[in-house]
C-alpha positions, 0 to 999 in steps of 0.5 A: 405388627399383625395385619387384618387378613384382607390387607395381607398379601403374603403369609408368614413362613412356618419355618425360618425368617421372612414372608411365605407364599402369596395369599392374595391376588395382589401378592401373586401379581407382585410376584409375577411382576417381580419375576418379569422385571428380573428375568426378562431383561436377563434373558433378552440382553444376550440375544441383542447385538449391543455395542457396549455389552458391559453397560447393558449387563450393568444396567440389568444388574442395577434394575435387578437390585432395585427390583429385589430391594423394592420387592423385599420392602413391599413383602415386609410391609404386606406380610400377615404378621411380623418377620421373625425366626420361626421353628414351626408348630411349637408353642414358643416360636423363639425356642430352639429345637432340641 
């Protein structure tokens, strides 16, 4: 599923599986939003005096899980190319290294 470069937010990885670095402002914005949604609650909760700390930590884990799944799905839909295993600059990316 190759996308037009202007529609892609992330480049494909040279080695491995999945998306690589962001290549557009939308990709960078999504990456910063993802970091904010996952890191800020984790850093703030220990400093708050809570009557139910386990509930708060459970909610943080739930929010983190939803953010991770959403981020991966958006990355997969907005990557410039398909997600498959890549071995680098070989003529056949599916070939195993020797």
